[in-house]
PAZAPA-4460 file (N, C-alpha, C; in steps of 0.05 Angstrom, whole numbers, plus 32768, in hexadecimal, padded with zeros to 4 digits):
% residues 91
    n_x    n_y    n_z   ca_x   ca_y   ca_z    c_x    c_y    c_z   seq   type   mol
   7E87   7F8B   7F76   7E91   7F95   7F90   7EA9   7FA7   7F8A     1      X     A
   7EAB   7FBC   7F9A   7EC0   7FD0   7F97   7ED1   7FD0   7FB0     2      X     A
   7EEB   7FCB   7FAD   7EFE   7FCD   7FC4   7F0E   7FE6   7FC0     3      X     A
   7F0E   7FF7   7FD4   7F1E   8010   7FD3   7F32   800F   7FEA     4      X     A
   7F4B   8014   7FE3   7F61   8015   7FF7   7F6F   802F   7FF5     5      X     A
   7F73   803C   800C   7F80   8056   800D   7F9C   8051   801A     6      X     A
   7FB1   8058   800B   7FCC   8053   8014   7FDB   806D   8018     7      X     A
   7FEC   806D   802C   7FFE   8084   8031   801A   8079   802D     8      X     A
   802A   8089   801F   8045   8081   8018   805A   8093   8025     9      X     A
   806F   8086   802E   8086   8094   803A   809F   808F   8029    10      X     A
   80AD   80A4   8024   80C6   80A1   8015   80DE   80A9   8026    11      X     A
   80F4   809C   8020   810E   80A4   802B   811E   80AE   8014    12      X     A
   812B   809C   8006   813A   80A4   7FEE   8127   80A4   7FD5    13      X     A
   8115   8090   7FD5   8102   808E   7FBF   80E7   8085   7FCA    14      X     A
   80D2   8088   7FBA   80B7   807E   7FC1   80B7   8060   7FC0    15      X     A
   80A5   8053   7FD0   80A4   8036   7FD0   8098   802A   7FB6    16      X     A
   80A2   8013   7FAF   8097   8003   7F99   8085   7FEE   7FA5    17      X     A
   806E   7FE8   7F98   805B   7FD5   7FA3   8049   7FCA   7F8D    18      X     A
   803D   7FB4   7F94   8028   7FAA   7F82   8010   7FA2   7F93    19      X     A
   7FF9   7FA4   7F87   7FE0   7F9C   7F93   7FD5   7F84   7F83    20      X     A
   7FCF   7F6F   7F91   7FC4   7F57   7F85   7FA9   7F51   7F91    21      X     A
   7F96   7F49   7F81   7F7D   7F3F   7F8A   7F79   7F23   7F7E    22      X     A
   7F76   7F10   7F8F   7F73   7EF4   7F87   7F8A   7EEB   7F74    23      X     A
   7FA2   7EF4   7F7A   7FBA   7EED   7F6B   7FBE   7EFD   7F51    24      X     A
   7FAC   7F0E   7F4A   7FAE   7F1E   7F32   7FBA   7F39   7F39    25      X     A
   7FCF   7F41   7F2B   7FDB   7F5B   7F30   7FC9   7F71   7F25    26      X     A
   7FC0   7F83   7F38   7FAE   7F99   7F30   7FBD   7FB3   7F2F    27      X     A
   7FD4   7FB5   7F3C   7FE6   7FCC   7F3B   8002   7FC3   7F40    28      X     A
   8015   7FCE   7F31   8031   7FC8   7F36   8041   7FE1   7F2E    29      X     A
   804D   7FEE   7F41   805C   8006   7F3A   8067   8013   7F53    30      X     A
   806F   802D   7F4F   807B   803C   7F64   8069   8054   7F6B    31      X     A
   8067   8058   7F85   8057   8070   7F8F   8065   8089   7F85    32      X     A
   8055   809E   7F80   8060   80B7   7F77   8055   80CF   7F87    33      X     A
   8045   80C9   7F9B   803A   80DE   7FAC   8035   80D2   7FC8    34      X     A
   802F   80E3   7FDB   802D   80DA   7FF7   8015   80C9   7FFD    35      X     A
   7FFF   80CC   7FEE   7FE7   80BC   7FF4   7FD8   80B7   7FDA    36      X     A
   7FCB   80A0   7FD8   7FBB   8099   7FC0   7FA6   8085   7FC7    37      X     A
   7F8F   8087   7FBA   7F79   8073   7FBD   7F78   8062   7FA4    38      X     A
   7F74   8049   7FA8   7F71   8036   7F92   7F55   8029   7F94    39      X     A
   7F48   8026   7F7E   7F2D   801A   7F7D   7F2E   8003   7F6A    40      X     A
   7F24   7FEC   7F73   7F24   7FD3   7F64   7F08   7FC7   7F63    41      X     A
   7F00   7FBF   7F4B   7EE6   7FB2   7F48   7EEC   7F94   7F47    42      X     A
   7EDE   7F85   7F58   7EE1   7F68   7F59   7EC5   7F5B   7F59    43      X     A
   7EC4   7F41   7F53   7EAA   7F34   7F52   7E9F   7F31   7F6E    44      X     A
   7E86   7F29   7F6F   7E77   7F29   7F89   7E7C   7F0F   7F99    45      X     A
   7E90   7EFF   7F93   7E95   7EE7   7FA3   7E9B   7EEF   7FC0    46      X     A
   7E95   7EDE   7FD3   7E98   7EE5   7FEF   7EB4   7EE8   7FF9    47      X     A
   7EC8   7EDD   7FEB   7EE3   7EDE   7FF5   7EF6   7EE7   7FDF    48      X     A
   7F08   7EF9   7FE7   7F1E   7F02   7FD6   7F37   7F04   7FE6    49      X     A
   7F4E   7F00   7FD9   7F68   7F04   7FE6   7F74   7F1E   7FDB    50      X     A
   7F79   7F31   7FED   7F83   7F4B   7FE6   7F9F   7F4E   7FF2    51      X     A
   7FB3   7F53   7FE1   7FCF   7F53   7FEA   7FDC   7F6D   7FE0    52      X     A
   7FEC   7F7A   7FF2   7FFD   7F90   7FEB   801A   7F87   7FF0    53      X     A
   802A   7F86   7FDB   8046   7F7E   7FDD   8058   7F96   7FDA    54      X     A
   8068   7F9C   7FEE   807B   7FB2   7FED   8096   7FA5   7FE5    55      X     A
   80A2   7FAE   7FD0   80BB   7FA1   7FC7   80D0   7FB6   7FC0    56      X     A
   80E9   7FAD   7FBE   80FF   7FBE   7FB6   810B   7FCF   7FCD    57      X     A
   8101   7FCB   7FE5   810C   7FDA   7FFC   8126   7FCD   8005    58      X     A
   813A   7FDE   800C   8153   7FD5   8016   8158   7FE2   8031    59      X     A
   816D   7FD9   803F   8175   7FE5   8058   817B   8002   8056    60      X     A
   8185   800A   803E   818C   8026   803A   8174   8038   8038    61      X     A
   815C   802D   8035   8144   803D   8033   813A   8046   804F    62      X     A
   8144   803A   8064   813E   8042   807F   8154   8054   8089    63      X     A
   814D   806D   808E   8161   8081   8096   815E   8087   80B4    64      X     A
   8173   8083   80C3   8173   8088   80E0   8185   809F   80E8    65      X     A
   817E   80AB   80FE   8190   80C0   8108   81A7   80B4   8118    66      X     A
   81B7   80C4   8125   81CE   80BA   8133   81C7   80A9   814C    67      X     A
   81AE   80AB   8155   81A4   809C   816C   8196   8082   8164    68      X     A
   8194   807D   8149   8187   8065   8140   8169   8068   813B    69      X     A
   815F   8080   813F   8142   8085   813B   813D   8088   811D    70      X     A
   8128   807B   8113   8121   807C   80F7   8116   8098   80F1    71      X     A
   8122   80A6   80DE   8118   80C1   80D7   810C   80C2   80BB    72      X     A
   8111   80AD   80AB   8105   80AB   8090   8105   808E   8088    73      X     A
   80F0   8086   807B   80EE   806A   8072   80DD   8068   8059    74      X     A
   80E1   8054   804A   80D2   804E   8032   80BD   8039   803A    75      X     A
   80A4   8042   803C   808F   8031   8047   8073   8037   803C    76      X     A
   8061   8025   8042   8045   8028   8039   8033   8023   8052    77      X     A
   801F   8034   8055   800C   8032   806A   7FF0   8030   805F    78      X     A
   7FE0   801D   8068   7FC4   801C   8060   7FB5   802F   8073    79      X     A
   7FA9   8043   8068   7F9A   8057   8078   7F7C   8054   8075    80      X     A
   7F73   8044   8062   7F56   8040   805E   7F51   8028   804C    81      X     A
   7F3B   801B   8052   7F32   8004   8042   7F14   8003   8043    82      X     A
   7F07   8000   802B   7EEA   7FFE   802B   7EE2   7FEA   8016    83      X     A
   7ECB   7FDD   801B   7EBF   7FCB   8008   7EA3   7FD5   8003    84      X     A
   7E9E   7FDC   7FEA   7E84   7FE9   7FE2   7E7E   8001   7FF3    85      X     A
   7E92   8010   7FFA   7E8F   8028   800A   7E8C   8024   8028    86      X     A
   7E8C   800B   8031   7E88   8005   804D   7EA4   8004   805B    87      X     A
   7EA8   8016   806F   7EC1   8017   807E   7EBC   8018   809C    88      X     A
   7EA9   800A   80A6   7EA1   800D   80C2   7EB1   7FFA   80D4    89      X     A
   7ECB   7FF9   80D1   7EDC   7FEA   80E4   7EF5   7FFA   80E9    90      X     A
   7F00   7FF8   8100   7F19   8005   8107   7F25   7FF8   811F    91      X     A
***
């Protein structure tokens, strides 16, 4: 089985740090270096898997607000796509 996740990254002072775990095993651990990236993972055909994205290292200083308190820049991760064996028919 192939799991593909498309992530979009937002930076304020630096790009976000994150790890991706599948069934407790770290499959990626690092820092984003571009605005968007796709990750593809091969897993066995068992019917259940636990897929986790952990965003770490973010501090209050990574959220930048204007004088009105509106967030104008942040260090964040957005899931923009997810497929299993190419199937993405949910939204």
